[in-house]
Each structure stands twice: as C-alpha cells, then as structure tokens.
C-alpha positions as CSV (number, residue, x, y, z in Angstrom):
1,X,-2.2,5.4,15.0
2,X,-4.2,5.1,11.6
3,X,-8.0,5.3,11.7
4,X,-10.0,2.3,11.8
5,X,-11.2,3.2,8.3
6,X,-7.8,3.8,6.8
7,X,-6.5,0.4,8.3
8,X,-9.7,-1.4,6.9
9,X,-9.2,0.0,3.5
10,X,-5.3,-0.8,3.6
11,X,-5.9,-4.3,4.5
12,X,-8.8,-5.1,2.2
13,X,-8.4,-3.2,-0.9
14,X,-4.6,-2.2,-1.0
15,X,-2.7,-5.0,0.2
16,X,-4.4,-7.8,-1.6
17,X,-3.9,-6.0,-5.0
18,X,-0.2,-4.9,-4.6
19,X,2.0,-7.0,-6.8
20,X,5.1,-8.6,-5.2
21,X,7.4,-6.2,-7.2
22,X,5.0,-3.3,-5.6
23,X,5.5,-4.6,-2.2
24,X,9.1,-4.7,-2.5
25,X,9.4,-1.2,-4.0
26,X,7.0,0.3,-1.5
27,X,8.7,-1.3,1.4
28,X,12.1,0.2,0.1
29,X,10.8,3.5,-0.4
30,X,9.4,3.6,3.1
31,X,12.3,2.1,4.8
32,X,14.6,4.9,3.1
33,X,12.1,7.6,3.6
34,X,12.7,8.3,-0.1
35,X,12.2,11.7,-1.6
36,X,10.7,9.7,-4.6
37,X,7.5,8.9,-2.4
38,X,5.5,12.2,-2.4
39,X,2.2,13.2,-0.9
40,X,-0.3,15.9,-1.9
41,X,-0.5,14.8,-5.6
42,X,-0.3,11.3,-7.3
43,X,2.9,12.4,-9.5
44,X,4.9,15.4,-9.6
45,X,8.1,14.7,-12.0
46,X,8.9,11.2,-12.9
47,X,9.8,9.0,-11.0
48,X,8.2,10.8,-8.0
49,X,4.8,9.4,-7.1
50,X,2.4,8.7,-4.0
51,X,1.9,5.2,-2.6
52,X,-0.8,4.4,-5.3
53,X,1.5,5.6,-8.2
54,X,4.6,3.7,-7.1
55,X,2.3,0.6,-6.6
56,X,0.8,1.2,-10.0
57,X,4.2,1.6,-11.8
58,X,4.9,-2.1,-10.4
59,X,1.5,-3.7,-11.2
60,X,0.9,-5.4,-14.6
61,X,-2.5,-4.0,-15.4
62,X,-1.1,-0.4,-14.8
63,X,2.7,-0.6,-15.4
64,X,2.5,1.1,-18.8
65,X,1.0,4.4,-17.4
66,X,2.8,7.3,-16.1
67,X,0.9,10.5,-14.8
68,X,-2.4,8.8,-14.3
69,X,-1.0,5.5,-13.2
70,X,-1.9,5.6,-9.2
71,X,-5.5,6.9,-10.1
72,X,-6.2,4.0,-12.5
73,X,-4.7,1.5,-10.3
74,X,-7.0,2.8,-7.4
75,X,-10.0,2.7,-9.5
76,X,-9.6,-0.2,-11.7
77,X,-7.4,-2.6,-9.6
78,X,-8.3,-1.7,-5.9
79,X,-12.0,-0.8,-6.7
80,X,-11.6,2.7,-4.9
81,X,-12.6,6.2,-5.6
82,X,-9.3,8.0,-5.6
83,X,-11.2,11.2,-4.2
84,X,-12.6,9.2,-1.1
85,X,-9.9,6.8,-0.3
86,X,-9.1,6.9,3.4
87,X,-5.6,5.9,2.7
88,X,-5.0,8.6,0.1
89,X,-6.5,11.2,2.4
90,X,-4.5,10.3,5.5
91,X,-1.3,9.9,3.4
92,X,-1.9,13.4,1.9
93,X,-2.6,14.9,5.1
94,X,0.2,13.1,7.0
95,X,2.8,12.5,4.4
96,X,6.1,10.5,3.9
97,X,8.1,12.3,6.6
98,X,5.4,11.1,9.3
99,X,7.4,8.6,11.2
100,X,4.3,6.9,12.7
101,X,2.3,6.6,9.4
102,X,5.6,5.2,7.6
103,X,6.3,2.6,10.4
104,X,2.7,1.3,10.3
105,X,2.5,1.0,6.7
106,X,5.9,-0.4,6.5
107,X,5.1,-3.2,9.3
108,X,1.8,-4.0,7.5
109,X,3.6,-4.2,4.1
110,X,6.4,-6.5,5.6
111,X,3.9,-8.9,7.3
112,X,1.8,-9.2,4.0
113,X,4.9,-10.0,2.0
114,X,5.9,-12.6,4.6
115,X,2.5,-14.0,4.6
116,X,2.4,-14.1,0.8
117,X,5.9,-15.8,0.8
118,X,4.5,-18.4,3.2
119,X,1.5,-19.1,1.4
120,X,3.4,-19.7,-2.0
121,X,5.4,-22.3,-0.2
122,X,2.5,-24.1,1.0
123,X,-0.9,-23.0,-0.3
124,X,-3.8,-23.5,2.2
125,X,-1.6,-23.6,5.3
126,X,-1.9,-20.2,6.6
127,X,-3.9,-20.4,10.0
128,X,-5.0,-17.9,12.4
129,X,-1.5,-18.3,14.3
130,X,0.3,-16.6,11.4
131,X,-2.1,-13.7,11.0
132,X,-0.7,-10.6,12.9
133,X,-2.4,-9.8,16.1
134,X,-2.9,-6.3,15.0
135,X,-5.1,-7.3,12.2
136,X,-7.5,-8.6,14.8
137,X,-8.0,-5.1,16.1
138,X,-10.1,-3.8,13.2
139,X,-13.0,-6.1,12.5
140,X,-16.4,-5.0,11.2
C-alpha cells in the first residue's frame, strides 16, 4: 500500500495535471513493466525516464524538453518540489518492478482516465457514485 501522503499528492497534484496522452503513455508503460520506465533518476538515456519525465514528454507545456522535462513538469505544472515529492521518493525507493506500487498507480490512472472520459461526454454529471471507493480512504 502507498502512504497516505503519497496517495494524496498523486491524486491532487499529479493526476489532474497529466494530459490525456500522458495518461495513455503511463498506463501502457506500467502494464508492460516497460524498461523505459525507470527509477532513481529522472532520465538516463532517451527514451528512458521516470514517471514525471514520461508525463512531461506528453504534456504541452513540457513536451519540447528532454533531460529536464520531469523536473520542470513537477515544478511548473504540478506545483511540486521534485526533491520533496512523496510520489517521486516512493517511486525511487520501490521502483517499476514493485508489483504493488505499479498495480496501485495503474488502477488509479485507469480510473482517472475513465472519469475524464465520462466528464467529457457529459460535463457536470459526475457524482459521488462514479468516484472510486478508494479515493474516500484518503481525506484530510
């Protein structure tokens, strides 16, 4: 299980700021346990990057960047300090091969994508009934 701080940050700062293309890319990488998704550094050799870097490469504000893309996305788009991000610290500690972390993030990403698609079809119609039950676990 991810810490409350990590999940809160993921849901409030990361998910709302990931582009649709970024959601699709991260889902694809996590499902495949892709070696292109790394931990311990933001970027190694292109196209290898961490969560934030792959998100940044698929975000209009940072897609033109290379090595510094993940850091810039975290700071400028998500409003986080990359050095103190709970998600980055947890990802670096556990990594892409940690099945539990990959599964939790994948489930969250898929649910967020589903909710976005529902909202796009009928804006303003999302209710508490469409919110995943697990989101109610972390409040405050």
